[in-house]
C-alpha positions in Angstrom: -29.0 -96.8 63.0 -27.8 -93.3 61.8 -27.5 -92.3 58.3 -24.1 -90.8 58.0 -25.0 -88.9 54.9 -27.8 -87.0 56.3 -27.0 -87.2 60.1 -30.4 -88.4 61.0 -31.7 -91.6 62.3 -34.0 -93.9 60.4 -36.9 -93.0 62.6 -36.3 -89.3 62.1 -36.1 -89.8 58.3 -39.5 -91.6 58.4 -41.0 -88.7 60.5 -39.7 -86.1 58.2 -41.1 -88.1 55.4 -44.4 -88.3 57.1 -44.7 -84.7 57.7 -47.8 -82.7 56.1 -47.1 -81.7 52.8 -48.6 -78.4 53.4 -45.4 -76.7 54.1 -43.7 -78.3 51.2 -46.6 -77.5 48.9 -46.5 -74.0 50.1 -42.8 -73.5 49.3 -43.1 -75.2 46.0 -46.2 -72.9 45.1 -44.6 -69.6 46.3 -40.9 -70.3 45.2 -39.3 -67.8 42.9 -39.9 -68.7 39.4 -37.6 -68.0 36.6 -39.7 -65.1 35.7 -39.4 -63.9 39.3 -35.8 -64.2 39.1 -35.6 -62.2 35.9 -37.9 -59.4 37.5 -35.6 -59.3 40.6 -32.6 -58.7 38.4 -34.4 -55.9 36.7 -35.2 -54.5 40.1 -31.4 -54.6 40.8 -30.5 -52.9 37.7 -32.8 -50.1 38.3 -31.6 -49.7 41.9 -28.0 -49.3 40.6 -29.2 -46.8 38.1 -31.1 -44.8 40.8 -28.3 -45.0 43.1 -25.8 -44.0 40.5 -28.0 -40.9 39.6 -28.0 -40.0 43.3 -24.1 -40.3 43.3 -23.9 -38.2 40.1 -25.8 -35.4 41.6 -23.8 -35.4 44.7 -20.5 -35.2 42.7 -22.2 -32.4 40.8 -23.1 -30.6 43.9 -19.4 -30.8 45.2 -18.0 -29.8 42.0 -20.5 -26.8 41.8 -19.6 -25.8 45.4 -15.9 -25.8 44.5 -16.4 -23.8 41.4 -18.7 -21.3 43.2 -15.9 -20.8 45.9 -13.4 -20.4 43.1 -15.5 -17.5 41.7 -16.8 -19.4 38.7 -19.9 -17.1 38.4 -23.5 -17.3 39.3 -24.1 -20.5 37.2 -22.3 -22.5 39.8 -24.9 -21.5 42.5 -27.7 -22.6 40.2 -26.2 -26.0 39.5 -25.4 -26.2 43.4 -28.8 -25.5 44.2 -30.3 -28.0 41.7 -28.0 -30.7 42.7 -28.5 -30.1 46.5 -32.4 -30.4 45.9 -32.0 -33.2 43.6 -30.0 -35.1 46.4 -32.8 -34.4 48.9 -35.4 -35.6 46.5 -33.5 -38.7 45.7 -32.8 -39.5 49.5 -36.5 -38.9 50.3 -37.9 -41.1 47.7 -35.2 -43.7 48.6 -36.4 -43.6 52.2 -40.1 -44.0 51.0 -39.5 -46.9 48.7 -37.2 -48.7 51.1 -39.6 -48.2 53.9 -42.3 -50.2 51.9 -40.2 -53.4 52.1 -37.7 -53.1 55.1 -36.1 -50.8 57.7 -33.8 -48.2 56.0 -30.2 -48.8 56.9 -31.5 -51.6 59.3 -32.7 -49.0 61.8 -36.2 -49.8 63.4 -37.8 -46.4 62.5 -41.5 -46.3 63.1 -43.9 -46.9 60.2 -41.1 -48.6 58.1 -41.0 -52.1 56.6 -44.8 -51.8 56.1 -45.4 -54.7 53.8 -43.7 -57.4 56.1 -45.0 -55.9 59.4 -48.6 -54.9 58.1 -49.0 -57.9 55.8 -52.1 -59.2 57.7 -53.8 -55.8 58.0 -53.2 -55.3 54.3 -54.8 -58.7 53.5 -57.8 -57.8 55.6 -58.0 -54.4 53.8 -57.7 -56.1 50.4 -60.5 -58.6 51.4 -62.7 -55.8 52.6 -62.1 -53.7 49.5 -62.9 -56.7 47.2 -66.0 -57.4 49.2 -67.4 -54.0 49.1 -66.3 -53.0 45.6 -66.6 -56.3 43.7 -68.9 -58.5 45.5 -71.8 -56.0 46.1 -75.3 -56.7 44.9 -75.4 -53.8 42.7 -72.0 -54.3 41.2 -72.7 -58.0 40.3 -76.2 -57.4 39.0 -75.2 -54.3 36.8 -72.1 -56.4 35.4 -74.0 -59.5 34.5 -76.8 -57.3 33.0 -74.4 -55.6 30.8 -72.8 -58.8 29.6 -76.2 -60.2 28.3 -75.7 -63.7 29.3 -79.0 -64.8 27.9 -78.6 -63.8 24.3 -74.8 -64.9 24.3 -75.5 -68.3 25.6 -78.6 -68.7 23.3 -76.5 -67.9 20.3 -73.9 -70.3 21.5 -76.3 -73.2 22.2 -78.1 -72.7 18.7 -75.0 -73.9 17.0 -75.5 -77.6 16.4 -71.8 -78.3 17.1 -72.1 -76.6 20.5 -75.4 -78.4 21.2 -73.7 -81.7 20.5 -70.8 -80.8 22.8 -73.1 -80.1 25.7 -75.1 -83.2 25.1 -72.1 -85.3 25.1 -71.0 -83.6 28.5 -74.3 -84.1 30.0 -74.2 -87.8 28.9 -70.8 -88.3 30.4 -71.9 -86.5 33.7 -75.1 -88.6 33.8 -73.1 -91.9 33.3 -70.5 -90.9 35.8 -73.2 -90.1 38.5 -75.1 -93.3 37.8 -71.7 -95.1 38.1 -70.8 -93.7 41.3 -74.1 -94.5 43.0 -74.5 -97.8 44.7 -77.5 -99.8 43.5 -78.2 -100.9 47.1 -78.3 -97.3 48.4 -80.6 -96.1 45.6 -82.8 -99.1 45.7 -83.1 -98.5 49.6 -83.9 -94.9 49.1 -86.6 -95.7 46.4 -88.0 -98.4 48.4 -88.3 -96.2 51.5 -89.9 -93.3 49.3 -92.5 -95.6 47.8 -93.5 -97.2 51.0 -93.5 -93.9 52.8 -95.7 -92.4 50.3 -98.0 -95.4 50.1 -98.4 -95.4 54.0 -99.1 -91.8 54.1 -101.7 -91.8 51.3 -105.1 -93.6 51.6 -105.8 -95.3 48.3 -109.3 -96.5 48.9 -111.1 -93.2 48.0 -109.0 -92.7 44.8 -109.8 -96.2 43.8 -113.4 -95.7 44.4 -113.4 -92.4 42.4 -111.7 -94.1 39.6 -114.1 -97.3 39.7 -117.1 -94.8 39.9 -115.9 -93.1 36.7 -115.4 -96.3 34.9 -118.7 -97.7 35.6 -120.3 -94.4 34.8 -118.5 -94.5 31.3 -119.3 -98.0 30.8 -115.6 -98.8 30.6 -116.1 -102.1 32.6 -118.3 -103.6 30.0 -115.3 -104.5 27.7 -113.8 -106.5 30.6 -117.1 -108.2 31.3 -117.4 -109.1 27.6 -113.9 -110.6 27.5 -114.3 -112.5 30.8 -117.7 -114.2 29.7 -116.3 -114.9 26.2 -113.4 -116.5 27.6 -115.4 -118.3 30.3 -117.8 -119.7 27.4 -114.8 -120.8 25.3 -113.2 -122.4 28.2 -116.5 -124.4 29.1 -117.0 -125.5 25.6 -113.3 -126.9 25.5 -113.4 -128.4 29.1 -117.0 -129.7 29.5 -115.8 -133.1 30.8 -113.7 -131.5 33.5 -116.7 -129.5 34.7 -118.9 -132.5 34.7 -116.4 -134.6 36.6 -115.9 -131.9 39.2 -119.6 -131.7 39.8 -119.9 -135.4 40.0 -116.8 -135.7 42.4 -118.7 -133.4 44.8 -121.7 -135.4 44.9 -122.6 -137.6 48.0 -121.5 -141.0 48.0 -125.0 -142.5 48.4 -126.4 -141.1 45.2 -126.4 -143.3 42.2 -123.8 -142.6 39.5 -126.4 -141.9 36.7 -128.1 -139.2 38.9 -124.7 -137.6 39.5 -124.0 -137.7 35.7 -127.4 -136.1 35.1 -126.8 -133.5 37.6 -123.3 -132.8 36.2 -124.7 -132.5 32.7 -127.4 -130.2 33.9 -125.0 -128.0 35.8 -122.8 -127.7 32.8 -125.4 -126.8 30.4 -126.9 -124.2 32.7 -123.4 -122.7 33.1 -122.9 -122.8 29.4 -126.3 -121.1 28.7 -125.6 -118.5 31.4 -122.4 -117.5 29.9 -123.8 -117.4 26.4 -126.7 -115.5 27.2 -124.6 -113.0 29.4 -122.2 -112.7 26.3 -124.9 -112.2 23.7 -127.3 -110.0 25.9 -126.2 -106.4 26.8 -129.2 -106.1 29.0 -128.8 -109.4 30.8 -129.9 -109.2 34.5 -126.4 -110.3 35.7 -124.8 -107.5 33.9 -127.0 -105.0 35.6 -126.4 -106.8 38.9 -122.7 -106.5 38.5 -123.2 -102.7 37.5 -124.9 -102.3 40.8 -122.3 -104.1 42.8 -119.5 -102.2 41.2 -121.4 -98.8 42.0 -121.9 -99.9 45.4 -118.5 -101.0 46.0 -117.1 -97.7 44.5 -119.3 -95.7 46.9 -118.1 -97.9 49.8 -114.5 -97.4 49.0 -115.1 -93.6 49.2 -117.3 -93.6 52.3 -117.5 -96.8 54.2 -115.1 -96.8 57.1 -114.8 -100.7 57.2 -114.2 -101.0 53.5 -111.5 -98.4 53.5 -109.9 -100.0 56.6 -109.9 -103.4 55.0 -108.3 -101.9 51.8 -105.7 -100.3 53.9 -104.8 -103.6 55.5 -104.7 -105.2 52.1 -102.3 -102.6 50.9 -100.0 -103.0 54.0 -99.9 -106.8 53.4 -99.1 -106.5 49.7 -96.3 -103.8 50.2 -95.0 -106.1 52.9 -94.4 -109.2 50.9 -90.9 -109.8 49.8 -91.8 -110.2 46.2 -93.1 -106.7 46.0 -90.1 -105.2 47.8 -87.9 -107.1 45.4 -89.8 -105.6 42.5 -89.4 -102.1 43.8 -85.7 -102.7 44.4 -85.4 -104.2 40.8 -87.0 -101.2 39.2 -84.0 -99.0 39.8 -81.6 -101.5 38.2 -83.7 -101.5 35.1 -84.1 -97.9 35.0 -80.3 -97.2 35.5 -79.4 -99.7 32.8 -81.8 -98.1 30.3 -80.6 -94.5 31.0 -76.9 -95.6 30.8 -77.4 -97.4 27.5 -79.3 -94.3 26.2 -76.6 -92.0 27.4 -73.9 -94.0 25.7 -75.5 -94.2 22.3 -75.2 -91.0 20.4 -78.3 -91.9 18.2 -80.5 -92.8 21.1 -83.9 -91.1 21.5 -82.7 -89.5 24.7 -79.7 -87.9 23.4 -81.4 -86.7 20.3 -84.3 -85.0 22.2 -81.8 -83.5 24.5 -79.8 -82.2 21.6 -83.1 -81.0 19.8 -84.3 -79.3 23.0 -81.0 -77.5 23.6 -80.9 -76.1 20.0 -84.5 -75.0 20.3 -83.9 -73.4 23.7 -80.8 -71.7 22.3 -82.7 -70.3 19.3 -85.4 -68.9 21.6 -82.9 -67.3 24.0 -81.1 -65.8 21.1 -84.2 -64.3 19.4 -86.9 -63.8 22.1 -86.3 -60.9 24.6 -88.7 -62.2 27.1 -86.6 -65.5 27.3 -83.4 -63.5 27.5 -84.9 -61.4 30.4 -85.9 -64.6 32.2 -82.4 -66.3 31.9 -80.6 -62.9 32.7 -82.9 -62.6 35.8 -82.2 -66.2 36.8 -78.2 -65.8 36.6 -78.3 -62.5 38.1 -80.4 -63.8 41.1 -78.2 -66.7 41.5 -75.0 -64.8 41.4 -76.4 -62.2 43.8 -77.5 -64.9 46.2 -73.9 -66.5 46.3 -72.1 -63.2 46.7 -74.4 -61.9 49.3 -74.6 -65.3 51.2 -71.0 -66.3 51.0 -69.3 -62.9 50.7 -67.6 -63.4 54.0 -66.2 -66.9 53.0 -64.9 -65.5 49.7 -63.2 -62.5 51.3 -61.8 -64.7 54.1 -60.1 -66.6 51.2 -58.1 -63.6 50.5 -57.4 -62.6 54.1 -56.5 -66.2 55.2 -54.4 -66.7 52.1 -52.4 -63.5 52.7 -52.2 -64.3 56.5 -50.6 -67.7 55.6 -47.8 -66.1 53.4 -44.4 -65.8 54.8 -43.4 -62.2 55.4 -40.0 -62.1 54.0 -41.0 -64.2 50.9 -44.1 -62.1 50.4 -42.0 -59.0 50.6 -39.5 -60.3 48.0 -42.3 -61.3 45.6 -44.1 -58.0 45.7 -40.6 -56.2 45.4 -39.9 -58.4 42.3 -43.2 -57.5 40.6 -43.2 -53.7 41.4 -39.9 -52.8 42.6 -38.7 -51.8 39.3 -41.5 -49.2 38.9 -40.8 -47.9 42.3 -37.1 -47.2 41.4 -38.3 -44.7 38.7 -39.9 -42.9 41.7 -36.3 -42.5 43.0 -35.1 -41.3 39.7 -38.1 -38.9 39.2 -37.6 -37.6 42.7 -34.0 -36.7 41.8 -34.9 -34.9 38.4 -38.0 -33.2 40.1 -35.9 -32.2 43.1 -33.3 -30.6 40.8 -35.8 -28.6 38.8 -37.6 -27.5 42.1 -34.2 -26.6 43.6 -33.4 -24.4 40.5 -36.9 -22.8 40.6 -36.7 -22.1 44.4 -33.1 -20.6 44.0 -34.2 -18.4 41.2 -37.2 -17.1 43.0 -35.2 -16.6 46.2 -32.6 -14.6 44.2 -35.2 -12.5 42.4 -37.0 -11.8 45.7 -33.6 -10.9 47.3 -32.7 -8.7 44.4 
């Protein structure tokens, strides 16, 4: 069904609405603004002024010629010469100014309408000019060095209000980043990293060295003291359970009183053993334990079978679902902790960041070495960017200019610089007139 108001079908209207918005955005972005319209009106006024001046000298020339023919005197020849040269200068400059934007009088004269016909070449030249003169390594480094970014940034950061602002911005950015990240993705990455690192690193030698140092320093003795003390206390409280366990394991054909005697004997021996081991630092069992731990530490470092068994045990532990769940849940706990600290203005995290920023700012503002380091980092980063991406940066200029409409670009440029160019026409008229008078004077003097 056709829309009579617009003269298009419903499908056509949908297709028009579905067209890419690049063209519409381009027109909107490059449309004449009220400021451009005002500039254009200024250009038209100056054009009328320059043209009026040309007509004026033409009229003066005609009148001077008439007066000269009527015998008005030599002054008429001087005025005619000035007016004639003024017309020539005005016409030449009119041609030059017009040739920038269009063909004079609509004639396709070579090397005219320069801007609309050479727009793309001008864009390439502009890009090359910017790349060679603004994006060169020496220019960037010299300019940044003269700015003194290190000292300025340091003085700015040393202000508590500025440090508070930076801290707040960092906290906001951190919260945003943690919010965007999906827990499942991060948990998978963390779990994979831990598992990959654990698989690549053999842990037995490290454990053996650690155990060897602990035994050599006697650090394990406190653990032994704790174990035997707790074992003795447990035996005191659970003597009946121990004796029942011993009696329950006896053969069925033995008399019960024998089983009870054996149970009591075993319990007393265990209690005595724990008490002696607890109270005697030189107990033989302690020495045996020291030797066992020392031998085990050596086996962990040098025995192939022991190291292989530890690696298998490590793989079994990491492969358990409980361990993987623990690794995955670690990220959730860390993220919650960081988000809470970032949101709390009085949290230790934000206070430490603020204090670090103020301290860094003070050092950057007062210590030349720190300033030199910061300046060197900034200069190096900027030089790397401009040298690595200079082609992409300059192509932004050339591609943008190439995408402009030639007629629209011409109107834009003329609106911005056309008024000043009309002064060239006016100056050409004045300078031409003065030159004409001078040439006529010299000619008469030489002729005389």
